[in-house]
C-alpha positions as CSV (number, residue, x, y, z in Angstrom):
1,M,74.8,120.8,70.1
2,P,78.5,120.1,69.0
3,L,80.4,121.8,71.8
4,S,83.9,120.5,72.7
5,R,85.3,122.7,75.6
6,V,85.3,126.1,77.2
7,H,87.3,128.4,74.9
8,H,88.1,131.2,77.5
9,V,86.9,133.1,80.5
10,A,86.8,136.9,80.4
11,L,87.6,139.0,83.5
12,I,87.6,142.7,84.0
13,T,90.1,144.2,86.4
14,A,90.2,147.6,88.2
15,D,94.0,147.5,88.4
16,Y,95.6,146.1,85.2
17,A,99.2,146.0,86.4
18,R,98.3,144.2,89.7
19,A,96.0,141.7,87.9
20,R,98.6,141.1,85.1
21,R,101.3,140.4,87.7
22,F,98.9,138.0,89.6
23,Y,98.0,135.9,86.6
24,L,101.6,135.8,85.3
25,E,103.6,135.4,88.5
26,V,101.1,133.6,90.8
27,M,99.0,131.6,88.4
28,D,101.8,130.8,85.9
29,A,100.0,132.2,82.9
30,E,101.7,132.8,79.6
31,I,100.9,135.9,77.4
32,L,99.3,135.0,74.1
33,H,98.6,138.6,73.0
34,E,98.5,142.0,74.7
35,T,96.7,145.0,73.3
36,W,96.1,148.6,74.3
37,R,92.8,149.8,72.9
38,A,93.2,153.6,73.0
39,E,89.6,154.3,71.9
40,R,88.3,152.4,74.9
41,H,91.1,153.3,77.4
42,S,91.4,149.6,77.9
43,H,93.9,146.8,77.9
44,K,93.1,143.3,76.6
45,L,95.4,140.6,77.7
46,D,95.0,137.1,76.3
47,L,96.5,134.5,78.7
48,R,96.9,130.8,78.8
49,L,97.0,129.0,82.2
50,P,98.6,125.6,82.7
51,G,96.4,123.0,81.2
52,G,95.5,125.2,78.2
53,I,92.8,127.3,80.0
54,Q,92.5,130.7,78.4
55,I,91.7,133.9,80.1
56,E,90.9,137.3,78.6
57,L,91.8,140.0,81.0
58,F,90.3,143.5,80.3
59,S,90.8,146.8,82.0
60,F,88.3,149.6,81.9
61,P,88.3,153.0,83.6
62,S,86.4,152.8,86.9
63,P,84.6,149.4,86.7
64,P,82.1,148.8,89.5
65,P,83.3,146.4,92.2
66,R,82.4,142.7,92.0
67,P,79.3,142.0,94.2
68,S,80.4,138.9,96.1
69,Y,78.7,139.2,99.5
70,P,75.9,138.4,99.3
71,E,76.6,136.5,96.2
72,A,75.1,138.0,93.0
73,C,73.6,136.2,90.1
74,G,75.9,135.2,87.3
75,L,79.3,133.5,87.2
76,R,80.1,132.4,90.8
77,H,83.8,131.3,90.4
78,L,86.4,129.9,88.2
79,A,87.3,126.3,89.1
80,L,90.6,124.8,88.1
81,A,91.3,121.1,88.3
82,T,94.5,119.8,89.9
83,P,95.8,116.3,90.6
84,D,97.8,117.6,93.6
85,L,96.1,120.2,95.8
86,E,98.9,120.3,98.4
87,T,101.4,121.3,95.7
88,C,99.1,124.0,94.4
89,V,98.6,125.4,97.9
90,A,102.3,125.3,98.7
91,L,103.1,127.2,95.5
92,L,100.5,129.8,96.1
93,E,101.8,130.3,99.7
94,S,105.4,130.5,98.5
95,R,104.2,133.3,96.2
96,G,102.7,135.3,99.0
97,E,99.1,134.2,98.6
98,R,96.8,132.9,101.3
99,P,94.3,130.3,100.0
100,E,91.5,129.3,102.3
101,P,91.9,126.1,104.3
102,I,91.4,122.9,102.3
103,R,87.8,121.7,102.5
104,L,86.0,118.5,101.5
105,D,83.1,118.6,99.0
106,E,80.4,116.8,100.9
107,I,78.7,115.6,97.7
108,T,81.7,114.3,95.6
109,G,84.2,113.7,98.4
110,A,86.9,115.7,96.6
111,R,89.1,118.3,98.3
112,F,89.2,121.9,97.3
113,T,90.3,125.4,98.3
114,F,89.6,129.0,97.1
115,L,91.8,132.0,96.5
116,A,90.6,135.4,95.3
117,D,92.3,137.2,92.4
118,P,93.2,140.9,93.0
119,D,89.7,142.0,92.0
120,G,88.0,139.5,94.3
121,T,87.1,136.9,91.7
122,P,87.0,133.5,93.5
123,I,89.3,130.9,92.0
124,E,88.7,127.3,93.2
125,F,91.4,124.7,93.1
126,Y,89.6,121.4,92.8
127,E,91.5,118.1,93.3
128,E,90.7,115.5,90.7
129,A,91.7,111.9,90.9
130,A,94.2,110.9,88.2
131,G,92.4,110.2,84.9
132,A,89.2,111.9,86.0
133,S,89.2,114.5,83.2
134,E,89.5,111.9,80.4
C-alpha cells in the first residue's frame, strides 16, 4: 500500500470562535482556507500547524460532547512531535494554558505531556530525539 504520510486530522468543535482562537493563538496554526457552509450551518477551517500538520476544524450546531472518561473507542488523541518539550510547555503556559506535568513513557523512555483543546480533545506533545523522524 503506497502511503506516504497523514494528510490531515478532522476535528468538530462546539464553539467555533474559541477553537479557532486556540489553534491560531496557542498552537501557532496558519489558516489555509476558511469557509462558511450555510446549508449545513457549519464552518470549515483548514489549518496548518508547525511541521506541516494539517487540521480540518468543523463546527456543527449542537454536536454531542466528546466521551473521554471512560475513554471511548476511536481516535484517542493527537500526538505532536517536538525536539524540545520544555520550550513547548513554556510557550503553552505563557499563552495561559496548563499542560499536564511532564511524564516519562515507560516503554520508549521518551518524555511527553498532554493538553486538551477547548472541546476536550487530548493533544500529546511527545519529545523526539533529534533526527528521530527521518
